[in-house]
N, C-alpha and C positions, 0 to 999 in steps of 0.2 A: 528956584530951579534954573539951572544953567543951560539946559537944552542939549549939551553935547556929552553929558555923562560926566564921569569922574575926571578924565584928562582929555576931553574932546579936542581942544585946540592943539595940544601937543602931539596927539596921534596923527592928526591931519598934517601937521608940519613935518613930522617924521616921514610919512608916506610921500609927501611932495619932495622932500629932500632926497629920498631914495630914488624916486622916479627921475629927478634931475640928474643924478649921478649915472643912472643907467643910460639915459638919453645921451649924456655927454660922452660916456665911454663908447657907445655904439657909433656916435658921430666921429670920434677920433679914429676908431677902427676903419670906418668907411673911407675917411680921408687918407689914412695910411695905405689902404689897399689901392686907392686910385693913384696915389703917388708912385707906389711900387710898380704897378702895371704900366704906367706911363713911362717910368724910367727904364723898364725892360723892353720897351718898344711895342706896347699894345697888350691886348688880352690874349694870352696863349700864343698859338701859332697863327700868323697872319697869312693871308693869301699873297702870292707873288704879285709884284707890281707888273703892269703891262710893259714897263720899260726894261724888264729883265728877261730876255728871250731864253737864256739857258735855264732859268728856273721854270719857265713855262714849258720848255721842252721836257724837263725832268718830270714835271707833273703829268703831262700828256702820256709819257711812257709809263709812269707808275699807274695811271688809270687804265692802261691797256688800249688807249686810242690809237697808238702807232706801234708797229712791230720793232723788234730789236734792230733790224737792218735799217729801217727808216730812221730810228733814233740815232744810230751811228752815223748815217749819212748827213742828217741835219746837224748833229753835233760837229761833224767835220766841217760842214759848210759855215756854221756860225763861228767856229774857232779860226778858220781861215780868213773869214771876213774881218775878224778882229785883228789878225796879224797884218792884213793888207792895209787897214786903216791906220795902224800905228807904225 
C-alpha cells in the first residue's frame, strides 16, 4: 500500500506547481500596479498640496465654499501677488 493512491505524489506536486504559478503571477501583477501608480504620481487624483494656493482656491470654489465674486477677487489677488514677486 502506497498511502497516496495511484499517483498521489504527482497530483500533489502538480497542485503545488499550479499554486506557485498563481502566486507568482498575482505578485507580478501587484508589483506592476504599484510601479505604474507611483510613476503616474500616486493613486488616482491626489489632493492639492498646501503649497499650491491656486489649486486650493479652485477646490474651495468647486465645493461652493466661496462665491464667484470671492473666487474672482482671490484669483486676482493671487495672480497679482505672483506678478509682484517676479
